[in-house]
C-alpha positions in Angstrom: -10.7 14.6 17.1 -9.3 11.9 14.8 -8.0 8.7 16.4 -4.5 7.6 15.5 -3.9 4.5 13.4 -3.3 1.3 15.1 0.3 0.1 15.4 1.8 -3.4 15.6 5.2 -4.8 16.0 7.0 -8.1 15.7 10.4 -9.0 17.1 10.7 -12.7 16.3 11.8 -12.8 12.7 13.9 -15.9 12.8 12.0 -19.1 12.1 9.1 -17.6 10.2 7.6 -19.9 7.6 8.6 -19.4 4.0 6.0 -17.6 1.8 3.8 -19.9 -0.3 1.5 -19.0 -3.2 -1.0 -21.1 -5.0 -0.8 -22.5 -8.5 -0.6 -19.8 -11.1 0.8 -17.2 -8.8 4.4 -16.2 -8.1 6.3 -13.8 -5.8 8.8 -11.4 -7.3 10.6 -8.2 -6.4 10.1 -4.8 -8.1 11.0 -4.6 -11.8 11.3 -1.4 -13.8 7.8 -0.7 -15.3 5.9 -1.8 -12.2 5.2 1.8 -11.2 1.8 2.1 -12.9 0.4 -1.2 -11.5 1.7 -0.4 -8.0 0.0 3.0 -8.1 -3.2 1.3 -9.3 -3.1 -1.2 -6.4 -2.4 1.5 -3.8 -4.8 4.1 -5.2 -7.8 1.8 -5.8 -7.6 -0.5 -2.8 -5.8 1.4 0.0 -6.5 5.0 -1.1 -4.1 7.5 -2.3 -3.1 9.8 -5.1 0.1 8.1 -6.3 1.5 8.6 -9.7 4.5 6.8 -11.2 6.4 10.1 -10.7 5.4 10.4 -7.1 6.3 6.7 -6.4 9.7 7.2 -8.1 10.5 10.3 -6.0 9.3 9.0 -2.7 10.4 5.4 -3.0 12.4 4.2 -6.0 14.9 7.1 -6.1 15.7 7.0 -2.4 19.2 5.9 -1.5 17.9 3.2 0.9 15.6 1.5 -1.7 16.5 -1.8 -3.3 14.3 -3.8 -5.7 14.0 -6.6 -3.1 12.3 -4.1 -0.7 9.1 -4.1 -2.8 7.4 -7.5 -3.2 4.7 -8.3 -5.7 2.4 -11.3 -6.0 1.7 -11.8 -9.7 -0.5 -14.0 -11.8 0.2 -14.4 -15.5 2.7 -11.5 -15.4 0.2 -9.1 -13.8 0.9 -7.8 -10.3 -2.1 -8.4 -8.1 -0.7 -7.7 -4.6 2.2 -5.9 -3.0 4.0 -5.1 0.2 7.0 -2.9 0.9 10.0 -3.2 3.3 10.3 0.5 4.2 13.6 1.5 5.7 14.0 5.1 5.1 15.6 8.3 6.5 15.3 8.7 10.2 14.1 5.3 11.2 16.0 3.5 13.9 18.4 1.2 12.1 17.2 -1.8 14.0 13.5 -1.2 13.0 11.9 -1.8 9.6 8.4 -0.8 8.6 6.0 -3.1 6.8 4.2 -0.7 4.5 1.5 -0.5 1.7 0.2 -4.1 1.9 -2.6 -4.7 -0.5 -4.1 -7.5 -2.7 -6.5 -6.8 -5.5 -10.0 -8.0 -4.2 -10.4 -10.3 -7.2 -7.4 -12.3 -5.9 -8.1 -12.2 -2.1 -8.7 -15.3 -0.1 -5.7 -17.1 -1.7 -3.1 -16.4 0.9 -1.4 -13.7 -1.2 -1.5 -11.1 1.6 0.2 -13.5 4.0 2.8 -14.4 1.3 3.8 -10.8 0.5 4.0 -9.9 4.2 6.2 -13.0 4.9 8.4 -12.0 2.0 8.9 -8.6 3.5 9.6 -10.0 6.9 12.2 -12.3 5.5 13.8 -9.3 3.7 14.0 -7.5 7.1 15.5 -10.5 8.7 18.1 -10.7 5.9 18.9 -7.0 6.6 19.4 -7.7 10.3 16.4 -5.8 11.6 15.5 -6.6 15.2 11.9 -5.3 14.9 9.3 -4.7 12.3 6.4 -2.3 12.8 3.4 -1.3 10.9 0.4 1.1 11.0 -3.0 -0.2 10.1 -6.7 0.6 10.5 -9.5 -1.0 12.6 -11.5 -2.1 9.6 -8.7 -4.1 7.9 -9.8 -7.3 9.6 -8.3 -9.8 7.1 -4.9 -8.0 7.3 -5.1 -7.8 11.1 -5.8 -11.6 11.2 -2.7 -12.2 9.1 -0.5 -9.9 11.2 -1.7 -11.5 14.4 -1.2 -15.0 13.1 2.4 -14.2 12.2 3.2 -12.9 15.7 2.7 -9.2 15.4 1.5 -7.7 18.7 -0.6 -4.5 19.2 1.2 -1.5 20.5 -0.9 0.5 22.9 0.2 4.2 22.7 -3.2 5.9 22.7 -6.0 5.9 25.2 -8.4 4.5 22.5 -6.3 1.5 21.7 -7.3 -1.0 24.4 -11.0 -0.8 23.6 -10.4 -0.8 19.8 -8.2 -3.9 20.1 -10.9 -5.6 22.3 -13.4 -4.9 19.5 -11.0 -6.2 16.8 -10.3 -9.5 18.7 -14.1 -9.9 19.2 -14.8 -9.3 15.5 -12.1 -11.8 14.6 -13.4 -14.3 17.2 -10.0 -14.4 18.8 -9.1 -14.3 22.5 -7.4 -11.0 23.3 -4.0 -11.0 24.8 -2.8 -8.5 27.3 -0.4 -6.3 25.5 1.9 -3.6 26.7 2.9 -0.3 25.1 
């Protein structure tokens, strides 16, 4: 039986730090023509079978999508990281979903993941969301460290979660906090 993904949430969006990127990098919203690079980032580094057409149908052509919902970290005009403020269909109107966070491995370790996540969190705050949630996996330790450092809390909704979170905290050399579902 496959274990469900981990889930995290944050409810304190006011007062988050502004995103910062190093010299030579910049943050920007989606621009027409970004479809191919977004698909490359997602397919190569998260896993998927996205095409520009599929991205357009599932994201860009949706009535809830705005260019500011899709953040890119770029260097010399090339997108090297991304995160999405997903606010679609049947989601509770007070909840946003942080989705598809990835940084090209050649550009990791420079705070770009933190910067794109903060950009999305500020977007949700601007939209008046009370809570942001995300799904993630146990092995995504750098991302988990970023999420925890920004105030995301684990949601325990499966019997496997407490032990999995204990292992994650141990692997990150962090002290586990008692979390509620």
